N, C-alpha and C positions, 0 to 999 in steps of 0.2 A: 113527334106529336101527331097522333092519329085519332080521328073522330068519325062518327057515323054520318055527319053532314059536312058539306064543303064549307070551309071557313070563309070563303070569298062570296059565294052566292046562296049558301044554306041548302043547296039541293042534296038529296040523299045520295051517298056514295055507294057505288056498286062495283067499282074497278079502281085501278091505280090512279086514274085521272077522273076528274069530275066531268060528267056527261053534259053539264050545262055550260060551264065556262072554260073547261080544259085545265084548271089548276090541279097540281098534284094532290093526291089524297093525303100523303104523308108530308107534313111541313116541319122542317127543322127550326129549332130556335136559333136566332141570330147570335152567334158568338164570334169572337175575333177570328178563330180558325175558319169557320164557315164563311165569314165575310170575305176573307182573303182568297181562300181556295175555291169557293163555290160561286158566290155572288159576283166577285170581281173577275178572277181568272177564268173560271168556267164560262161565265156569261160572255166575257170579252172574246175568248177564243172560239166559242160556239158561233158568235156572229161573224167573226173574221173568216171562219171556214167557209161560210156561205158566200161572203163577199169575194174572197180569193178564188173560190171555185168558179163563181160566175164571171169574174174578171178574166180568168184563164180561158174559160170556154169561149168568151166573146172575142178573144184574140186569136185562138187556135182553130176553132170550129164554130164560128158564129151562126152559120146557116143550120147545121145539124143540131146545135144546142137549142136554137129557137124552136125548131120543129119538135124536139124532145119535150120542151116546155109546153108547147101547144098541145101535144098528144097526151099530156097529163103527168109527165115525170117532173114534178115541181119541188119536191121536198128539199133537194140539195141546192136549189138555186135561191139566191137572194133576189128580192123584188128588183127587177131591172130598172124600173123608172125611179125608184128611190135612189138606187146606186148611180144612175145618170145624174141626178141632182147633186149628189155628193161629189162626183167626179168633175162636174162643171165648176163647182166652187174651187176644187183643187187646181183645175186647169187655169182658171182666172188668177189664182194665187201665183202660180208659176209664171204666168205672163207678166206679172208686175213685181216679181221677186227681185229683179235687178234694182228697182227703185228703193227696195228696203235695204239691200246689202251693199249696193254700190251707188249711193246718191251723188257723190262727187263726179263719178264717171258719166252718169246720166246727164248732169248739168253741163258737162263739158262737151257733150255731143251737139253739134250745130243744129239749130232748129230748121225744119224744112220751110220753104217759101210759104208765105201766108196764103191760106186757102180762101176761096170765095165764101160768102156768107152761107150759101146753100150747102156747100160741101161741109162746112163747119157744123151746121145744124144737123145734117144727115149723120155725120160721124158721131156727134153727141147722142143722137137718138139710138144708133146702133150700140154704142158703148153702154148707155144706160139700160137698154133692154136686151143685152147680149144673151142672157139665159133664155129668154122667150124666143129670140131669133134662132138660137141653136136648136131649141126643141121643135121648131117648125119643120126641121128635117123629117121628123117622124110622120106627120100627116102627108107631107109632099111625097116622100119616098114610099109610104104605105099605099097611097093611091096609085102611084106609078107601077109598083110591083103587083098590085091587085089587077091592074089592067093588062099587064104584060105576061104574068106568070099564073095562068088560070088552071093549069092541069092538076095542081095540088089541091084545088078546090078549097082554098083557104078564104075565109071571109075578110072583110076590111080590118076588123079588130085583130085578127090573127096575123095579118100582114103588119099591123102596128107593133106587135110583139117582136116580129122579125126585124123590123127597122129600128126598134128600140135597142135590140141586141147589137145591131150594126153600129148605131150611134154610140153606144157604150164603148165599142172597140175603137171607133174613131177618136173619141175623147181620150181613151187610154194611150193610144199612139201619140196623140198631141202632147199629153203629159210626159211621156217617156222621152220624146224628142226635145221638149223644152228643158227637161232635166239634163239631157245630154248637152244642150247648148249652154246651159247655165254654168257648167263646170269647164267650159271652154275646151270641149273635146271635138271640135269641128275641124281641126287640122287647118285652121286659117281660112275656112270658107267664108265668103261674104254672106251677108244677111239674105241677099237675093237668091244665091245658089242654095243656101240652107232651106229657105222657104220653098223653093222648087222641089227639093228633095222630099220635104215633108208632104207637100201636095201630091207628089208622085206616089209616095207610100200610101197615102190615104185613098187615092183613086185605085191603086192596085189592091188594097185591102177590100174596098167595096166590091170590086169585080170578083175577088176570091169568095167573099161572103155569099153572093148570089149564085156563084157556081157551086159552092158547098151546099146550098139549099136546094137547088133546082136542076143540077146537071143530070140527074137520073131521069128527068122527065123530058129533056130536049136534046137534040143533036148539038154538036159543037157549033155548027153554023147557026142553028136556032138560038143558042145561048149568046153568041156574039151579036147577032141582030138585036136581041132583046136588051142586052146590056147597053148597047149603043143608044137604043131608043130611050132607055131609062135615063141615061145622062142627058140626052137631048131634052126630054120632058122636064128634068130637074133644072136645066139651064133656063128654059122658058119660064118656069114657075118663079125662079129667083129673079129673072128680069121683070116679071110682072110685079113681084113684091117690091123691088127697087123702084119701079115706076110709081106704085101707090105711095111709097114713103116719100119720094120726091114731091109728088102731087100734094100730099098733106102738108109738107114743110113750106111749099111755095104757094099754097092756096090755089093749086092747079094752074099756076103760071109756069109752065115747064121751061127748063133750061137745057141748053145743048149738051153740057158736060158737067159731071161731078167727079170729085176725087175722093176715093175711099181710103182712110187711114184711121180707123176708130181706136186702135190699140197702140 
């Protein structure tokens, strides 16, 4: 079906795509064949290509991929922040999947000793706002990298793209390891050891991501110094965040110790 004006916005057509809204000039009639092979299969796999490419890049070359995106090579990439939200939902699903598939085993696990009221309320707050708290990594890490890695002359928003790509990789690693543990492939490792392995992988990945992005601009010693400072600043920021959350919960009547176990 071809017309002289766009069927979507009525702008005069001069090319294969409308200059006003971007819709194709030639629109096919919806038949069963077109529905299956174009609207469903083509549309689905076109989206998946962008998602899979972005996910792969975030794991294998997060720093260089982010710099490519910042420089303008964006067509092949899916929106990083949309993908983060999708992956956060998937990550939380895998964290609770044991409760869906093995409810009797979960009930059989002995409950930990009762937490004090402040710890209970803090854990509830973290659990209920987990998506928001995970996303706080982006402004914290972006500010830190903006301060520490100045030679690339990226602005704060561009550092947010970089930290968004890194957060996507962290979430994907978390999903992969949770999937691994779900099928009992940990060779009898305890939960503590498994958690330490995951934490070590994530820390190593973050170090790799910043080396991937900035190693050409700094010496090895300079990179080590900046990465250590990055983690130090991140630790201070998380401590301040925890302090503020405890203050809100206790109406600023501080307690000496809280126990975190939100999941």
